[in-house]
Structure formats: C-alpha cells, structure tokens
N, C-alpha and C positions, 0 to 999 in steps of 0.2 A: 719646873724648866721645862722648853719647849724643845722638840726634837730638834730643828736647826740648829739651837744653842747648844746642845748634849752633842749635835755632829760636829758644831765650829770646835767646841771645845776638845771633843777627841780626836780631830786633826792636829789639834795644836799640840796634844800629849805624844800624838806619834812623833812629831819633831823632837820632844825632849826623849822620847825612848831610842831615838836613834843617834842623838846628840850624847846624852848622860843613861844608859840602860841602867847600868848599877842603882843609880837615884833613882829611876822611875819603878824598877821594880821592887825595891825597898819602900817606895811610897804604898804600893799596892800590897806587899806582905803584910803593913801595919794600918793598913787602912780603918781598922777598929781602935786604934788607938787616934788616928789625926785624917782628915779628908786625905783621900787617895782618886786614883783615877776612875772614871765611873766603867760601869761593866760594857760600854759601848765600845770601848776601846779594843775589846778582843777581834769583834768583827772588823772594826776598821782596820787594824793590824793585818787581819787575814787577807781583807781586801788588796792591801799595799803590797802584800808579799806575791800576789797571784799576778797582779797589774804589772809589776817589776820583771818576774819571771817569763811571764807570758810574753812582754815584750821582749825579752831576749831569746825566748825561743822561735819567736818568727823571725829575728835577724839570722839567728843560726840556719835556718833554711833559706835564707834569701836567694841562693842560687839554683833553688826549684822553681820558682816563679810563683803565684799567689796560692796554687794548689798546696805545695808544701811549705809555704810559709804559715799559712791557714792551719796547717796538720798541726807546724812546732809553735803554733801560739795555743793549740789545746793542749799537745803532749807534753812540752815543758812543765806546766803547774801541775799537769795530772802526778807526772811522775817524781815530782819532789814533794806534791803534797802526801802522797801515798807511803815516800821513804821515810817523811816524820810524823804520820800517821801512824803506821805498822810500827814504829821503833819507840813512838812518845810513851803506852803504856811501860815499859820495860823500864824507864828513866824514873817515874815515880814510884813503882813497885820495888826496884831495885834499891832506889834511894830511903824509902820509908824502912826496908828489911835491913839497910846499912846505919841506921838512928837518923835518917833525917826527919826534921819537925815541918818540913813547908808542906803545906796544903796543896792540893791537887793543880789549883788555880794559880797558883804563885808558880810553881813548876812550869803548866801552859804557857802561862805570860812570859817567863824567863825565854821559851822556845820560841814564842812567836816573835818575841823581838829580837833573838839571833836572826829569824827567818826573814825577817823585813828588813833590817841590816843587810842582810845578804844579796836581797832582791833589789836593794838599792844599789847596790854595788854592780852587781848585774846591769843594772840601767845603765850606772855610768859610762861601763865598760863596752856598752854597745856603738861607740863611733869608732873602736879599736877592732872591734869583730867585723865591721860593716865597712871598714876602709882595705883590711887585709884581704876580705873576702872580694872586693872586686879589683883589687889592685894587684893581686895573685891570687888568681881563680884556680887553684889546684886543691884537691883534694887533701893530699898531707898537710899543705899551707894551715887549711881551714880545720883542720884536727889539731896540730899543734897551738893555733891561736886560740880555740876554743878548751882547749887542755888548760893551758896558760890561764885564761881566765876564772876558769872553776876552781883549778889550784890556787889562785891569787885569792879570790872569794873567801875558799874556804877556810885558808888561814885566817882573815880577817874574821870570819864566824865561830872560828874555834876561839879565840882571841876574845872576842865579844860574849860568848857563851860562858868561856871558863872565870873572866873577870866579874861577871852578874851572878853566877854561882858562887863564888867567892865571896862577894859582898853579901848575898842573902844570908851564907852559914859561912863564917870566919874560919871555924873551928872543924869543918867537915872536909875530907881530901875529895880531892878532884878528879882523881884517878878514874873513877869508874866514868864520871862525865866524861873523860877524854874517850875512853873505851867508847861510850855509847855514841860518841860524833864520831868514829870513826865505823861503828856500825849504819849509821845514818849515811856516812861517804858510801859507801861500800853498797846499802841497797839501793839508795838513788842512782849510783853509776850502771849498778843493773838494768833498772828500771829504766834508763835513759839508752843503754844498748838493746834492750829491748822495743821500745818504741823508735828504734833507729835514728836518734836525734844524733848520732856522733856516725851516720853514714855518709860520706862525702866524695860519695863515686861522681856524681852528676856534675 
C-alpha cells in the first residue's frame, strides 16, 4: 500500500477517532486479533492536535499584531505538548502499577485521541474568541473568554478520556485517570502563564 493511500486511510481514521474514540482505541488495542488502525495514525493525530492548538494560540494573541500572533502560534502547542509529555509517563507507569494491562501504545493513543478532540474543540471556539476580542477589546474580557473556552474544552476532554479508558478497561478504576488529567491541567496552565499566553494588558 502506498504512502498516499496510507495517509488517506489515516485521515479517515482521525474522523473515526474524533466521532467514536472508544471504538477507535478498542480497535487498536485488539489489533493483533483483528485489523486495526495503521501506525501512521500516531503522527497524523499529533499533527492534527498541533495545528488546532496553534491556530487557537494565534487568535489568543490577535490584539498584539502579527508578532504576538506568531508567538501564540508557537507557544500554545509547545505549552500543551510539554504538559502532556511531562505527565504521560506517569499515566502509564502508575496505571501499570495499579494493575492495568494496557500496553504503552494503547495508552498513548488514548491520550492522543483526547488531545486531538480538544484541539478540534479549540478550533471550533476560534470564532467566539475572535468576536469578543474585537467587539470588547479589554484585557479582563479576553481573560474571561479564554478561561471559559479552556474550561469548556477541558470538561469535554475529561469526558472523552474517561469514556475511552473505561471502554479499554471496564473493570479498572478511573480515579487515577481523573487525577492525572488534573495534573495535566495544572502543568498546562502553569506553562501557559510562563509563556505569557494569558497576559492581556495590551
């Protein structure tokens, strides 16, 4: 099968992952028993996540002109990527210690699917952030709008991730997964503040 055909299939699988994340990750987990997604899905999901978060980061800094927008384009995916990268090993190691039978690739795919879903939700929120940023160009309004967007997207991501992990291991407690998501949120917020993504004085 050619690379073009593999890429087309992977893009189709992204749609499946975003619409039916539980079914998608179950197919990967059971890939040795029946055909599942191809490994190319990992970089495709990652690219999807990076592009969505970068686009939202760009709009977050709309009030700073091209320089600030390009800074947001780079800083937002870097902050989100660092948060997930720093926390991901803890998810796999502690899940395994608590009796999880999932392999590392399945755990990674569940996380990537969740991030891709979140990036799509951020992409869909761009018109809201753009509208309020132009209609009410005040720092406190920008902070309130962005916090609302991130809170809403965060709730959606928690729901997707917990549903996915429950489908993968129905008898396994989701308490640690919930705490892990909270850890990701804290790290991500700290990195976004560090990168001045929530600095809206201008």
